[in-house]
Structure formats: structure tokens, C-alpha cells
N, C-alpha and C positions, 0 to 999 in steps of 0.2 A: 532601188536607191532610196535612202533616207534623206529628206531635205534638211537644210539648215533652218533654224528657227530663231526669231526674235520674240521673246516672251516677256510680258510685263510682270514683275513680282509685286509691285504695289505695296499694300499694307501687309505686315506679317500675319495679320488675322486671317489671311487666305488659307493658312495652314489648318485652321479649325472651323472656319465658317462654311456654310453651305450656300453658295450663290450661283448665279448664272455663270460666272467666270470659273469657279472651281469645278462645276459640271463640265464646262468646256475642256478644261485641262485633263480631266479624267477620260473624256471621250477621245481627245487627241491622242493620249497615250495608248488607247486601245487600238489605234490605227498603225502603230509602229512599235516594234520590239527590238531596240538596238542592243548590240552586244556590249557597248560602252557609251558613256556620255561625256562630252567635253563641254564645260560650262564656263563662260566668261562672265564674272559677276561684278556688278557695279560697286559692291561693298568690299572689294579687295583692291586697293590702289597701290601700285608699285611703279617706280620710275622705269624699271625693266620688266618686260613680260615674264611673269613668274609662274611656273608650272608645278602643281602639287604632284609629287613623284613617288610617293610611298604606296606600298600595298596594304597598309594598315587600315583598320576601321577608323573613319573620321569621327572626331568629336563634333557635337552639334553646338554651334556658336549662337548665343542669344544676344546679338548685337543691337539691342533695342531696349527700351524701358517703358514702364507704365502700362503694360498689357495684362490681361487676366492670367492667373496662375496656370490655367489649363494650357496656355501656349508654351510655357516654360517646361512643361512635362513632355512635350513632343520630342521624340528622338528620331534621328534619321541616320542609322548606323551603316551607311554604305561603305564599301571598301574602295580604296584607290586602286590604281593599276599602273605599276611601273612600266609595263609593256606599252600601254597606250600613251602614257606620258612620254616614253621614249620616242614614239612615232611623232608626237606633237613637237618635241624638241628638235628632232631631226629635220622636220619640215621647216621649222622656223630658221634653223641654221642654214639650210639649203637656199632659203630666200633672203639671207643676209640680215635676219632680224635677231637682235641680241636677246638672250633669254637667261633666266636664272631658275633654279629649282628650289622647292620647299618640301621638307620632309615631315612637318609637324602641324601645320595649320589645319584647323577644322573647317567644316562647311558653314559659311555664313548664311544669313537668311535670304540673300539673293540667290542662293543655290537650293537650300534644303526645303524652303517653303513650297517652291514650285515642284520639286522632285517628290516631295511627300504626297502631293495631290496626284501626280502623274504615275509614279511607280512606288506605291506605299510599302511594298515588301522590301524595298532597299536592296534588291538582289542584282542590280546592274552596277558594274564598276563605274566610278565617277572620277574624272580628272578635272580639278578646279583650276582656273587660270585667272590671273589678275588683269586689271586694265590700268592704263595711264591716261587720265582725262585731258592731259596737256598736249598730247600728240594731235596734230591736225587730222581731220576726217580721212584724208587720202591715206595717211599712214595707218590709221585704224583699219581701213579697207584692205591694205596690203597684208596686215596680220591675218585677216580672214582668208585672203587669197592663198596664203601659205598652207592653209588647211583644206583648201578646196579639193573635193573628191573623197573625203573621209566617209561621206555618206554611201559611197560605193562599197565600202567595207563594213557597212552597218554600224558606223560610229556616228552618233547624233551630236551635232554642234549646236549649242544654245548660246545666244547672247541674252543675258538676263539684265534688264534695265526697265526704263519707263520713258516714253517719248515726251510726255508733258509731266514734269515733276517739279513743282514749286510748293513746298510744304508751308511756306509763309503765308500763302493766300488760299489755302484750301477752305472749303465751305463745309463745316461739320454737319453731317446729316443730310446734305443735299445730294440727291441721286441724279438730277439732271445736270448735263454738262454746261459749263460756261461757254458762250459762243466763241470766244477767242481761242479756247483750247481745241474746239472742234475745227476752227479755221487752220490752226497750225497742223493738226493731223491731216486735214484735207490736202494741204499743200504737199506734205510728205508723200501721200498716196499718189497724188497727181504726178509728181516728179518721178516717182518710181515707175509709174506706168509709161513714162516717156523713155525709160531705159537709158537715162543720161546721168551717170553717177556724179559727173563734174558739177552739175547744178545742185545736187544734194550735198556735196562737200561744202558748198557756199551757203548752207542753210542760215548761218548767222546773219548774212547780209541780204538774203532774198526771202526767207520765210516770214510770213506775218506773225508778229508777237513772239519772235524767236527768243528775245531776252527774257520775256516773262515765262515762256514755256521751259526754257533751258537756262536757268540762272547759273548753273554749274553743269559741266558736261559729263560727269561720271556715270549718270544713268542713261545718257543718250548715246555714248560711243559704242556700247555693245551692239547697237543697231548696225553700224557700219561693219563691224567684225562679222556678224551673222550674214550680212549681205555679201561681203567679200568671199565668204566660205561657201556660198551657194552656187548653184549651177547657173552660169551667165546666160545659157540658152533658155532658161525657164523664167517666165515672167513672175515677178514678185506677186504674192497673193495675200490679201488680208484674210486672216482666218478667224479673227475675233476682234470686236470693237465694242467697248463699253466704257463708262466713266463712273468714278466714285468721288464723293466729296467735292463735286463741282469741277475740279481741275485735275484729278488724278486719272491719267489715261491708262486703259487696259488694252490698248491697241497691240495686236500680235500679228506677226508676218511670217510667211514661209518663203524660203528662197531655194 
């Protein structure tokens, strides 16, 4: 069985830099060879859960600016999968979750930067799915629940986001983490260890520094989707933890 993952996509530079985190991504991919990947990306927001449903090769979207030219030359020509997209849509429908389909959107950097480091040959079909940051955490979890068990069919579900993501207060060049960012992630990990999703759903009211860590929820909600899609009998596991620019968390979890 392939577990569900929450992976931090952080800076787009992870596509070309050699760091502790990019080494981790490569090593993680070496432990699993899925037949398809379903990735919920923080950089595709839609009011209705929208599923990329074409078999075509994706365009690579450079949805950022001001980075080195080398980054804009990276391509990730993975194909979509109408078959796997159909499985995703059928499961959403059976769980009463409204969905839409998209036949033309490319892979944004919430998807391709991670996948480029994990599976550089781009030889695994990818189904990209949108997020709606305005849905409450319990509803995000239910979207994940609809896809629970896909790992039994060797389909990897990834929630791509960041737990601590506040670009207004990043510390350029600082490699050590700000204490408040660590405290927020510590709270998440402790609550996950307790096995009580209800407490995690109320992170905004209970977690320390929640408003600072999550000024807007688009990067945070993929965590709940990944958690919901995982095996409830399996204890969540921290598989990587590091920080960049003081406040940017690279906390990754396996469910």
C-alpha cells in the first residue's frame, strides 16, 4: 500500500537547488513507484473541486516571477490520465462532493516542482486537483476521505502546500527557524499524535500563532485532504522537518 503524503513545496527554487530537502524528496520517491499520482495543489483555487481530466501532456506553468532564468527552462511533461481522473470523480460523486473537470490547465509549481525532484523522468501519469481554501477543515478532510484507499491500487495522493506560510515576514537568508513557527508545527504534530481530528479542525482557535502561521488557508488545507485520504489505522508520521528563511516550513507528513 502506498501512503498518502502532505509535502511542502516551499520556494520554486527547490526545482533546481540541491538541498537537504531536495535530497529527501529524491530518497522518498525511491521508496515508492506509484502507477499514478493525484496531487491537490495550493496554487489552483476553485470554488468547486476541479479535476484535471485529459490524457494530454501538461504544460508547465511558471506561476511566479523574479527567479533565475534556469528555473523557467525546467519542463515537466507528465501526461494526465482520464482513467484515474474518472476514478477520482466517481469517488467524489459517491461521497456527495460536487466536482468539475478541466481539460486544459497545466501543472502549476505546487505540483511540478515537487514531482520534478521525485520523479524527474515524468513517466508517471498525474491528475491535478484544485483546492477551495474557504471550506472548513472538516470539509477538506471529507474530500480526502472520498479518496481513501487509492493507495491500495498504487495511486499516490499528495497534498501539496506548506504548514507555516507567511511570505510577508520571511527572513531572507536565515536558515534557523523562528520559535513561533516551530511552536505552531509542534502543536500540529502533537495533536496528530493524539488521533483526534476534531482538535486539528479547530487549529485557528487552538494552535499557537495560528494567524501568523496561516494568514490565508490555501497552503494549509492540503494537509487535511492528505490526512483524510490516508489510512485511519496508521499513525501519522513526520517524514521530514526543516525550515528556510526563518518562517517557511518544510514539514512533511505521511498518512
